[in-house]
C-alpha positions as CSV (number, residue, x, y, z in Angstrom):
1,M,1.0,10.1,-12.1
2,D,4.3,10.5,-10.2
3,T,5.7,7.1,-10.5
4,Q,9.2,5.7,-10.7
5,P,10.6,2.7,-12.6
6,I,9.0,-0.5,-11.2
7,E,10.4,-4.0,-11.0
8,E,9.5,-6.3,-13.8
9,S,6.8,-8.6,-12.5
10,P,3.2,-9.3,-13.5
11,F,2.1,-7.0,-10.6
12,G,4.6,-4.2,-11.6
13,E,3.8,-4.5,-15.3
14,S,0.0,-4.3,-14.7
15,F,0.6,-1.2,-12.5
16,K,2.6,0.5,-15.2
17,R,-0.2,0.0,-17.7
18,L,-2.7,1.3,-15.1
19,C,-0.6,4.5,-14.7
20,E,-0.4,4.9,-18.5
21,R,-4.2,4.6,-18.7
22,A,-4.5,7.3,-16.0
23,E,-2.1,9.6,-17.8
24,A,-4.1,9.2,-21.0
25,T,-7.6,9.5,-19.6
26,L,-7.4,11.8,-16.5
27,D,-6.8,15.5,-16.7
28,F,-3.8,16.3,-14.5
29,S,-3.3,19.8,-16.0
30,T,-5.8,21.4,-13.6
31,G,-4.7,19.5,-10.5
32,D,-5.4,16.1,-9.1
33,P,-8.5,14.3,-10.5
34,F,-11.4,13.5,-8.2
35,F,-11.3,10.2,-6.2
36,E,-14.2,8.9,-8.3
37,E,-12.3,9.5,-11.5
38,F,-9.4,7.4,-10.2
39,V,-11.9,4.6,-9.3
40,Q,-13.5,4.7,-12.7
41,C,-10.1,4.6,-14.4
42,F,-9.2,1.6,-12.2
43,I,-12.5,-0.2,-13.1
44,D,-11.8,0.3,-16.8
45,H,-8.3,-1.2,-16.3
46,C,-9.7,-4.2,-14.5
47,D,-12.3,-4.7,-17.3
48,E,-9.6,-4.6,-19.9
49,E,-7.1,-6.9,-18.1
50,G,-9.7,-9.4,-16.8
51,L,-8.9,-8.8,-13.2
52,W,-12.3,-9.4,-11.7
53,N,-13.2,-12.3,-9.4
54,P,-9.9,-14.1,-9.0
55,R,-10.5,-17.7,-8.0
56,C,-9.6,-18.1,-4.3
57,R,-11.6,-20.6,-2.3
58,L,-9.9,-19.7,0.9
59,I,-11.7,-16.4,1.1
60,E,-15.1,-18.1,0.8
61,K,-14.6,-19.0,4.5
62,P,-15.0,-16.6,7.4
63,P,-11.7,-14.5,7.8
64,D,-9.1,-15.5,10.4
65,D,-8.7,-11.9,11.3
66,F,-9.8,-8.3,10.6
67,G,-7.8,-5.2,10.4
68,Q,-8.5,-1.5,9.7
69,E,-8.0,-2.1,6.0
70,H,-8.4,-5.8,5.3
71,S,-10.1,-9.1,6.1
72,V,-7.3,-11.6,6.4
73,W,-6.9,-15.4,5.8
74,F,-3.9,-17.6,6.4
75,N,-3.2,-20.5,4.1
76,P,-0.7,-23.0,5.6
77,S,-0.3,-24.8,2.3
78,D,1.7,-21.9,0.8
79,A,2.5,-20.1,4.1
80,C,0.9,-16.9,2.8
81,Y,-1.6,-14.4,4.1
82,Y,-4.5,-13.4,1.8
83,K,-5.7,-9.9,2.4
84,L,-8.9,-8.5,1.0
85,T,-9.6,-4.7,1.4
86,H,-12.9,-3.7,2.9
87,S,-15.3,-2.7,0.1
88,G,-14.6,0.8,-1.2
89,F,-11.7,1.4,1.1
90,Y,-8.1,1.4,0.0
91,G,-6.2,2.5,3.1
92,L,-5.2,5.9,4.3
93,N,-2.4,8.3,3.1
94,V,0.4,9.3,5.3
95,V,0.4,13.0,4.3
96,Y,-2.7,14.7,2.8
97,R,-4.2,18.1,2.1
98,D,-7.7,17.6,3.6
99,E,-10.0,14.9,4.9
100,C,-11.1,14.0,1.4
101,D,-7.4,13.5,0.3
102,R,-6.8,11.4,3.4
103,Y,-8.3,8.3,1.7
104,A,-6.0,6.5,-0.7
105,T,-7.1,5.6,-4.2
106,P,-6.7,2.1,-5.6
107,F,-3.6,3.4,-7.4
108,Q,-2.0,4.5,-4.2
109,Y,-2.9,1.3,-2.5
110,L,-1.2,-0.8,-5.2
111,E,1.8,1.5,-5.3
112,R,2.2,1.1,-1.6
113,W,2.6,-2.6,-2.0
114,L,5.0,-2.3,-4.9
115,L,7.1,0.0,-2.7
116,H,6.9,-2.5,0.1
117,N,8.3,-5.1,-2.3
118,Q,11.1,-2.8,-3.6
119,M,12.2,-1.3,-0.3
120,F,11.9,-4.3,2.1
121,G,12.3,-7.3,-0.2
122,D,8.7,-8.4,0.2
123,S,6.9,-10.5,-2.4
124,V,3.4,-9.2,-2.3
125,E,1.2,-10.2,-5.3
126,W,-1.9,-8.5,-6.5
127,L,-4.4,-11.3,-7.4
128,G,-7.3,-9.2,-8.6
129,C,-10.5,-7.5,-7.5
130,F,-14.1,-8.0,-6.6
131,R,-17.0,-5.6,-7.1
132,E,-20.2,-5.6,-5.0
133,K,-21.6,-2.4,-6.4
134,E,-20.5,-0.1,-9.3
135,E,-17.9,1.8,-7.2
136,S,-17.4,-0.5,-4.2
137,I,-14.3,-2.5,-5.1
138,S,-12.2,-4.9,-2.9
139,L,-8.6,-5.7,-3.9
140,L,-7.1,-9.1,-3.0
141,I,-3.4,-9.5,-2.4
142,R,-1.2,-12.4,-1.3
143,Q,1.8,-11.9,1.1
144,P,4.3,-14.5,2.4
145,A,4.1,-15.0,6.1
146,V,7.1,-14.1,8.3
147,E,7.8,-16.0,11.5
148,G,8.9,-14.1,14.6
149,V,7.7,-11.8,17.3
150,P,6.6,-8.1,17.3
151,A,9.6,-5.7,17.4
152,S,10.0,-3.3,20.2
153,D,9.4,0.5,19.8
154,V,13.1,1.1,20.2
155,E,14.0,-1.5,17.7
156,I,11.6,0.0,15.2
157,H,13.0,3.5,15.6
158,D,16.6,2.3,15.3
159,F,15.7,0.1,12.2
160,F,14.6,3.2,10.2
161,K,17.2,5.6,11.5
162,E,20.1,3.3,10.8
163,V,19.3,3.3,7.0
164,G,18.7,7.0,6.8
165,W,15.0,7.5,7.4
166,V,14.2,10.8,9.2
167,P,11.6,10.6,11.9
168,F,8.8,13.2,12.1
169,R,5.3,13.4,13.5
170,I,2.0,13.9,11.6
171,G,-1.5,13.7,12.8
172,G,-0.2,12.6,16.2
173,E,1.6,9.6,14.7
174,H,5.2,8.7,14.3
175,A,6.3,8.7,10.7
176,F,9.6,8.5,8.7
177,Y,10.8,10.2,5.5
178,A,13.4,9.2,2.9
179,Q,14.4,12.4,1.2
180,E,16.4,10.8,-1.7
181,N,13.2,9.2,-3.1
182,G,10.5,11.3,-1.6
183,I,8.8,8.5,0.3
184,V,7.0,8.7,3.7
185,I,6.1,5.8,6.0
186,S,3.7,5.5,8.9
187,D,1.7,2.9,10.8
188,T,5.1,1.7,12.2
189,H,3.6,0.2,15.3
190,R,4.8,-3.1,16.9
191,G,2.3,-5.3,15.1
192,N,3.5,-4.2,11.7
193,L,7.2,-5.2,12.1
194,V,8.3,-8.7,12.9
195,K,11.6,-9.6,14.6
196,T,12.7,-12.9,13.1
197,H,14.4,-15.7,15.1
198,G,17.6,-14.5,13.5
199,G,17.2,-11.0,14.9
200,L,16.2,-9.3,11.6
201,L,13.3,-6.8,11.5
202,V,10.9,-7.4,8.7
203,P,8.1,-4.8,7.9
204,I,4.9,-6.6,7.0
205,D,2.1,-3.9,6.6
206,L,3.3,-0.3,6.6
207,R,1.8,2.7,4.9
208,L,4.1,3.9,2.2
209,Q,3.4,7.0,0.0
210,R,5.5,8.8,-2.6
211,I,5.0,12.6,-2.2
212,R,6.0,15.7,-4.1
213,G,5.3,19.4,-4.4
214,S,3.4,21.0,-1.5
215,L,3.1,17.7,0.4
216,Q,6.8,17.1,0.3
217,Q,7.4,20.7,1.4
218,A,5.0,20.3,4.3
219,V,7.1,17.3,5.5
220,L,10.4,19.1,5.0
221,N,9.1,22.0,7.1
222,Q,8.7,19.6,10.1
223,L,12.2,18.1,10.0
């Protein structure tokens, strides 16, 4: 697993142990393990750490909203959004080799939110998982709400360029690359960045992916 030091938090520490399990049980010497192997490793981790069926009465109600990746509930008592991934789906990667590699693993989904916390000062928490069938897992996260209005396309572009992110296009989408840490970002549309009343732009739901090797070279070739 190509991971970097992670902030000390229950979420971060659990993710470290998950990566350590993957290093010990999956064979990376012959390339990337199959998607199903990642899922089984993730299931074993949840079994060991007691991460199944977190108590959350809020999600027993119909969702307030649906997105491509999540069902979403808002809880006014703690001013947080609760996001539950659709069963068996953990989002999409920004850069990928083929259609099979396009779909993120549970590992990549969690790393995405840890990167969100680190790079944008977010406070996303991983609350646990639900399993409908043997390999159909849903992950539940909690994210503090941000008050404001959608940022404009120009404001979004300037937001990333001002801090050194390099724009490029992939799969017909706008994306950004940070060479110093090998991270790419996409899904930077207006609904995913909020402009606060104080004029600050706050990312709330971006795709972040750490890349290396051939994937990193493919991005560098487009810059």
